[in-house]
N, C-alpha and C positions, 0 to 999 in steps of 0.2 A: 166289448167294444172293439172296433178295428184298431190295429196298430197305427200310431201317428206317423205321418210321412215327414222325413227330414228334408232340409233344403240344401244338401251338400252339392256344391257345384262340381261339374265334371273335372275341371282343371285341378281342384283341390283334391279330389279322390285320386286322380292319376298321379299327382305329385306325391301324395302319401304312399301310394303303392310303390312308386319308383324309389322313394327314400327307404321304405321298409326292405325292399329286395336288395338294395345296394348296401345298406348298413348291416344286414343280418350276418352273423358269423356261421350260420348253417342254413340249409334249405328250409323254407317255410312251407308247411302243408297248406292246402286250400282251406282246411278247417281253421287254422290259425289266422290266415289272412281274412277270412270272412268274419271272424269274431273280433279282430283287433282294429280293422280299418273302417272308418266312417264311410257309408255309402253302400256297404255290403250287408252289415249285420242287421240293418233295418228292413231288409227284403227277405222274402221267403227263400228257401234253399234253391229252388229251380231258377227264380229270377236272379238271385245273387250269382249263381254259376254262369248264367248267360252274360251278366254284366262283367264278371271277371274275365271271361273269354274275349269280350269286346275290348276291354281295357288292355289286355295283353296284346291284342292285335294293334291297337292304337300306339302303344309304346314301341312295339317292334317296327311299325311303319315310320316312327321317328328316329329309328336307328339304334334303339336300345335292345341289346341282346339278352333276352331272358332265358336262363339256363334251367334245365330240369335234372333232378337226380333222385333216384329211388331212395326212400327213407327206410331205415331199419324198422321191421315189424309193422310196416304200413303197406297197403295195397296200392295207394296212389303216390305219385312222385311229389317231391318238394320243389320249390322255385327260389331262384336267387339270381342276382346279376354279378357276373364274374368281374371283379374290379380290374383285373389285368386286361380284360378284353374291353372294358368300358372307358377307362381314363385315356385321354389322348397323350401320346408320347411327344408330339410336337404340335405346332400351330399350322401345319400345312394341310388346310382343309380340302376335302374332295368336293366335287361339284354337288353331290348329294348333301353334304354337310352344310355347304353354303346355302342351298335351298332351304334346309331345315332352320338355319339361323335366320334367314329372311322371314320365314313363316312365323317363327317365334316372336321376332321383333314387330311383326305386323299385328300380333294379337296381344302382346304383353307390354306393359310399361314397367321397366325394372328400376324401381326407386327413383333417385334423381340423377342417375348416371347418364352422361351424354355419350351416346354410342355411335353417332353418325360417322365420325372420322374413323373410328376403330373398325366399324363394319365395312367401310369403303376400302380400307387397307387390306382387309381379309378377303376381298373379292365380292363383297355384297353390294347391293344397290346403294347409291349415294343417299337416297331418301327412304331407306329401309325403315327408319323409326317413325316416319310420318304416317299416321294412321287416319288422316282426315278422309281418305277415300276408301278406307277399309270397311267392307260390308259386315265384317264379323264384330266390329267394335273393339274396344280396348279393355283389357283386363289388367288391373293394377297389382303388381307384386311388390310387397314390402321387402326389398332385397337387402340382406345383411352381408357386408363384405367379409365377415368372418366365416360364412358358411363353408367354403372349401377347407379352411383350417379345421373346423369342427368335424367335417367328414373324415379328414385324414386322422384326426385324434381318435375317432371311433374305430377306424380301421386298424390303427397302430396301438390302441390301448393306452393312449396318453391321458393325463389328467388335466382338468381345466380349473383355473382360479380366476374369479371375477367379482366385481362389486355389483350388487343387485338391489333393486327397489321392488318390494312385493306389491300385490294388489292393494294391501292396506296402507302402503306408504312406508313400511319398515325397510331400513337399509342395512346392509352388512356384506361381508366377504363370504363367498361360497366356494366350496371345493367339490368338484363333480367329476365322476368317471362317466363320460358321455356314452350312451348306448344307441340313441336314435335321434334323427331329425325328422320333424313332420310339420305340416302346414295345417293350421286350425283357424278358421274364420279370417283368412288372409294374413295371419301372423305366424312367423316361424317360431317353433318351440324346439328345445332340446330336452330329452329325457335321459335320466341316468341315475347312478347311485351317489347320493350325497354322503361324502365320507365324514362330515361333521354330525349330521343327523342319523347316520347309519340306516338310511332308508331311501326308497325310490322318491325322486322329486322331479318336477317338471318346471322349466323356466322359459319365459317368453324373451326372445332375444332383444326385442326393442326396450326391455327394462334393464338390460345390462348397461352399467355405467363404465365408460372408458374402455380400455383394451382388455382382451382376454389373454391371460398368460397360460401357455401350454407347457406341461412338465412331463418328462418321461418318468414312469414309475421306477422305483428301485429294482423291482423284479417283475417280470411279466412273462407269460407263456405266449408263444406265437399263436396267432389267430388265423384260421383259414375259413373259407365259405362252408366247409363241410365239418368243422369242429363243433363241439357242443359245450365249450367252456364259457360261453357267453350267451345270454338270451336277448331276444328282441323285446324291449320294454316300451310300450306306448300305451297311454291311458285309453281305456275302452269307452268310457262314458264322459260327456261334457263336464259333469261335476267333479271329475278326477283330473281336470286339466290345470287346476290351480297350483300355485307355488308355495302355499303355506302349509303349516302342520295340519294333518287330517283331523276332522271331527267326525264322531259317529252319529249319523242321522238315524232317527227312528220314526217310521210312518205307521199309522194305524189306518187300515182300510176296511171297507165293508166286505161282506161275503161275496156280493155280486161283482165287485170290481177287483177282487184279489188277483184273478188271472191276468187281467189287463195290466194292472200295476206291476205284476211280476215280469211281464214281457218288456215293459218299458225300463225297468231297473236293471235287467240283465242277470247273468248267472252269479255275480259276486254278492248280490243282496241275500242275506239270510232271512228266511221266512219262518215264522212260528204261528200256527193256527191256534187261537184261543178257544175255550169251551163255548163261548157265545157265537162262534163262527167267524168272528173278525180275525184279521191277520196282521201281525206285526212284521215289518221289514226293517232290517238294520243293515247299513252300508256306510262306507267311508266317503267323506266329502272334503275336497281341498279347494274347490271353487264355489263359494257360497252363492254367487249370483246365478250360476247355472242350476244349482239346487233349487233356488227360489222360483226360477222359471219353470222347472219341472213340476214342482208342487202346485204352482198356480194353474198349470194345465190340467191337473186332476180335479180342480174345483172342490166341491163338497164331498168328494169320494174319499178323501184322506184327511188325517189330522197329524200335525207335527208334534211329536212327543220327544222326551229325552233331552238331549243337549240344549241347554238354555240359550247359548249363543246363537245357534241355528234357529231355534224357535222364535226368539225375539227379533232376530234379523229378518225372518220371513214376515213377521208382523209389520216391521218398519217398511219392508219392501212393498207390502200391500197398501 
């Protein structure tokens, strides 16, 4: 069966690409980008490469300088955004930057921030945030004021401490070494290493309670865009976007549908073909609701086995 099409919006894909290239501590190869970022991995290689080239052009047209550097033992270059060249040193905007700011405010609604007076002082139009006559419509961004601080923490290797409520309603204090910011379904997430769980975890910023405390680690190595002492960690599949402890999902599929299911699950799923020709797939799930939606899309082609929590949860979902 043909691969299912995803509904990733262009602005979400561009923001994820931008965040990935800005947060990485080393140049990312095209292969890494196409496998990690929604909007590329669901396309065949030729289409994904064309989309990537268009997105690079769009970001560069907005003033984002995407750098290239040859990777060791690779024939193709890697990509990153040089933080020194990207971050503004002052607020003296050029004419081009003011145009980009007006374009942004004409297309996006940034949380509940009142921007009219600020934009006017920066040299923008007085009614820049009024989109009533905008033919492109309005895109809502759930903007979190902690985003710049988190981005600096990623760059400088700082730790984050915050109170958090999970999808299931459990609350507690979390300690995270942040590694990447990304946008998923119009919600900002931070991914990193949970020092309490000793594992990778992902957190939705709108579930953070109160202020985030940023702490400098007792010892840290300097990080540069070309170093390899930190990896770019972003979940690859929707069912990996959750913030809870992982459960191992087990799916049993027919011989005819095994190839289709394997394509949808991605490379992380471990497949075992049984003597009767059916195939077992095992993979990690941290967001049960996305897992339920995935399985429901397969219809009668698969059966949920293994973990009783996921199996009963899927029954309740249906």
